[in-house]
Backbone as JSON Lines, residues from 0, in Angstrom:
{"i":0,"aa":"M","n":[-8.27,-6.71,-7.31],"ca":[-7.99,-7.31,-5.86],"c":[-8.1,-6.14,-4.94]}
{"i":1,"aa":"T","n":[-8.83,-6.34,-3.97],"ca":[-8.81,-5.38,-2.83],"c":[-7.83,-5.9,-1.46]}
{"i":2,"aa":"V","n":[-6.99,-5.15,-1.15],"ca":[-6.13,-5.42,-0.49],"c":[-6.2,-4.51,1.03]}
{"i":3,"aa":"S","n":[-6.43,-5.35,2.13],"ca":[-6.82,-4.65,3.37],"c":[-5.87,-3.69,4.08]}
{"i":4,"aa":"C","n":[-4.44,-3.89,3.49],"ca":[-3.65,-2.99,4.03],"c":[-4.01,-1.65,3.69]}
{"i":5,"aa":"C","n":[-4.69,-1.68,2.36],"ca":[-4.89,-0.13,1.88],"c":[-5.75,0.76,2.78]}
{"i":6,"aa":"K","n":[-6.49,-0.07,3.73],"ca":[-7.28,0.84,4.78],"c":[-6.45,1.49,5.89]}
{"i":7,"aa":"L","n":[-5.13,0.79,6.26],"ca":[-4.35,1.17,7.25],"c":[-3.66,2.59,7.21]}
{"i":8,"aa":"P","n":[-3.71,3.2,8.2],"ca":[-3.07,4.55,8.12],"c":[-1.7,4.7,7.32]}
{"i":9,"aa":"E","n":[-0.77,3.74,7.99],"ca":[0.55,4.11,7.42],"c":[0.34,3.88,5.58]}
{"i":10,"aa":"Y","n":[-0.43,2.96,5.24],"ca":[-0.67,2.64,3.8],"c":[-1.35,3.94,3.03]}
{"i":11,"aa":"Q","n":[-2.13,4.48,3.89],"ca":[-2.75,5.79,3.43],"c":[-1.98,6.94,3.32]}
{"i":12,"aa":"E","n":[-0.99,6.96,4.02],"ca":[0.22,7.78,4.22],"c":[1.01,7.87,3.01]}
{"i":13,"aa":"A","n":[1.38,6.63,2.62],"ca":[2.22,6.21,1.4],"c":[1.37,6.49,0.26]}
{"i":14,"aa":"A","n":[0.06,5.97,0.2],"ca":[-0.67,6.4,-1.12],"c":[-0.94,8.07,-1.3]}
{"i":15,"aa":"K","n":[-1.15,8.75,-0.15],"ca":[-1.33,10.24,-0.33],"c":[-0.05,10.82,-0.82]}
{"i":16,"aa":"F","n":[1.29,10.36,-0.66],"ca":[2.17,10.82,-1.16],"c":[2.49,10.02,-2.35]}
{"i":17,"aa":"G","n":[2.25,8.93,-2.86],"ca":[2.41,8.09,-4.07],"c":[3.7,7.73,-3.62]}
{"i":18,"aa":"N","n":[4.28,7.13,-2.29],"ca":[5.47,6.8,-2.32],"c":[5.51,5.47,-1.47]}
{"i":19,"aa":"W","n":[5.6,4.32,-2.1],"ca":[5.84,3.06,-1.41],"c":[6.67,2.78,-0.42]}
{"i":20,"aa":"L","n":[7.95,3.43,-0.52],"ca":[8.96,3.34,-0.04],"c":[8.6,4.01,1.52]}
{"i":21,"aa":"M","n":[7.48,4.46,1.78],"ca":[7.17,5.09,3.31],"c":[6.46,3.71,3.82]}
{"i":22,"aa":"L","n":[6.14,2.73,3.44],"ca":[5.84,1.3,3.85],"c":[7.09,0.83,4.6]}
{"i":23,"aa":"S","n":[7.42,0.75,5.92],"ca":[8.34,0.22,6.67],"c":[8.5,-1.23,6.67]}
{"i":24,"aa":"E","n":[9.71,-1.66,6.79],"ca":[9.72,-3.04,6.85],"c":[8.95,-3.83,8.08]}
{"i":25,"aa":"E","n":[8.88,-2.97,9.18],"ca":[8.17,-3.51,10.17],"c":[6.57,-3.65,9.84]}
{"i":26,"aa":"F","n":[6.16,-2.68,9.23],"ca":[4.84,-2.57,8.63],"c":[4.55,-3.72,7.79]}
{"i":27,"aa":"R","n":[5.57,-4.14,6.9],"ca":[5.24,-5.23,5.89],"c":[5.14,-6.58,6.59]}
{"i":28,"aa":"R","n":[6.44,-6.63,7.89],"ca":[6.15,-7.83,8.77],"c":[4.86,-8.24,9.1]}
{"i":29,"aa":"N","n":[4.32,-7.09,9.43],"ca":[3.06,-7.1,10.31],"c":[1.86,-7.66,9.17]}
{"i":30,"aa":"L","n":[2.1,-7.56,7.85],"ca":[0.79,-7.85,7.22],"c":[0.62,-9.35,7.33]}
{"i":31,"aa":"S","n":[-0.28,-9.45,6.75],"ca":[-0.97,-11.19,6.7],"c":[0.2,-11.66,5.38]}
{"i":32,"aa":"L","n":[0.07,-13.0,5.27],"ca":[0.99,-13.48,4.57],"c":[0.6,-13.04,2.96]}
{"i":33,"aa":"V","n":[-0.56,-13.2,2.62],"ca":[-0.84,-12.77,1.26],"c":[-0.59,-11.11,1.11]}
{"i":34,"aa":"E","n":[-0.92,-10.65,2.03],"ca":[-0.42,-9.12,1.97],"c":[1.29,-8.77,1.71]}
{"i":35,"aa":"Y","n":[2.02,-9.6,2.65],"ca":[3.4,-9.8,2.64],"c":[3.97,-9.76,1.33]}
{"i":36,"aa":"D","n":[3.51,-10.88,0.64],"ca":[3.95,-11.25,-0.66],"c":[3.67,-10.31,-1.77]}
{"i":37,"aa":"F","n":[2.49,-9.59,-1.41],"ca":[2.1,-8.43,-2.43],"c":[3.12,-7.19,-2.16]}
{"i":38,"aa":"A","n":[3.41,-7.06,-0.62],"ca":[4.2,-5.87,-0.27],"c":[5.77,-5.84,-0.76]}
{"i":39,"aa":"K","n":[6.26,-7.17,-1.01],"ca":[7.52,-7.5,-1.36],"c":[7.64,-6.91,-2.84]}
{"i":40,"aa":"N","n":[6.63,-7.05,-3.51],"ca":[6.64,-6.92,-4.96],"c":[6.28,-5.25,-5.5]}
{"i":41,"aa":"R","n":[7.75,-4.28,-5.74],"ca":[7.59,-3.05,-5.7],"c":[6.49,-2.61,-6.7]}
{"i":42,"aa":"S","n":[6.37,-3.22,-7.97],"ca":[5.5,-2.61,-8.93],"c":[4.02,-3.01,-8.35]}
{"i":43,"aa":"A","n":[3.77,-4.09,-7.77],"ca":[2.45,-4.0,-7.18],"c":[1.97,-3.19,-5.97]}
{"i":44,"aa":"I","n":[2.96,-2.77,-5.4],"ca":[2.6,-1.6,-4.61],"c":[2.4,-0.46,-5.22]}
{"i":45,"aa":"E","n":[3.32,0.06,-6.13],"ca":[3.34,1.14,-6.9],"c":[1.66,1.15,-7.37]}
{"i":46,"aa":"R","n":[1.31,0.0,-8.12],"ca":[-0.17,-0.08,-8.67],"c":[-1.22,0.25,-7.62]}
{"i":47,"aa":"Q","n":[-1.13,-0.59,-6.56],"ca":[-2.07,-0.53,-5.53],"c":[-2.0,0.78,-4.86]}
{"i":48,"aa":"V","n":[-0.7,1.61,-4.64],"ca":[-0.86,2.9,-4.15],"c":[-1.59,3.77,-5.11]}
{"i":49,"aa":"S","n":[-1.5,3.8,-6.46],"ca":[-1.88,4.52,-7.34],"c":[-3.47,4.19,-7.34]}
{"i":50,"aa":"K","n":[-4.08,3.08,-7.2],"ca":[-5.42,2.79,-6.76],"c":[-6.05,3.35,-5.81]}
{"i":51,"aa":"C","n":[-5.29,3.41,-4.56],"ca":[-5.57,4.31,-3.29],"c":[-5.72,5.73,-3.46]}
{"i":52,"aa":"V","n":[-4.79,6.34,-4.24],"ca":[-4.75,7.72,-4.54],"c":[-6.13,8.16,-5.35]}
{"i":53,"aa":"V","n":[-6.41,7.15,-6.36],"ca":[-7.47,7.38,-7.33],"c":[-8.72,7.15,-6.4]}
{"i":54,"aa":"K","n":[-8.75,6.39,-5.43],"ca":[-10.06,6.08,-4.64],"c":[-10.16,7.23,-3.61]}
{"i":55,"aa":"Q","n":[-9.02,7.76,-2.66],"ca":[-9.05,8.73,-1.93],"c":[-9.2,10.22,-2.68]}
{"i":56,"aa":"A","n":[-8.66,10.45,-3.81],"ca":[-8.95,11.74,-4.18],"c":[-9.24,11.69,-5.78]}
{"i":57,"aa":"P","n":[-10.37,11.47,-6.01],"ca":[-10.72,11.45,-7.49],"c":[-10.41,12.63,-8.14]}
{"i":58,"aa":"R","n":[-10.19,12.67,-9.31],"ca":[-9.8,14.04,-10.06],"c":[-10.67,14.22,-11.08]}
């Protein structure tokens, strides 16, 4: 599942550091409903951050 918030700078910062806590509450409130539900799920964020890291910095 591709989540558009993955393209946003704040999300990419969180991905770069592998830290979903960097996603502020305000940022999450500004997401679409689907993304908001996604952002409330810690493990889902951690999985998506991992995917972003893989996409941005292939090893």
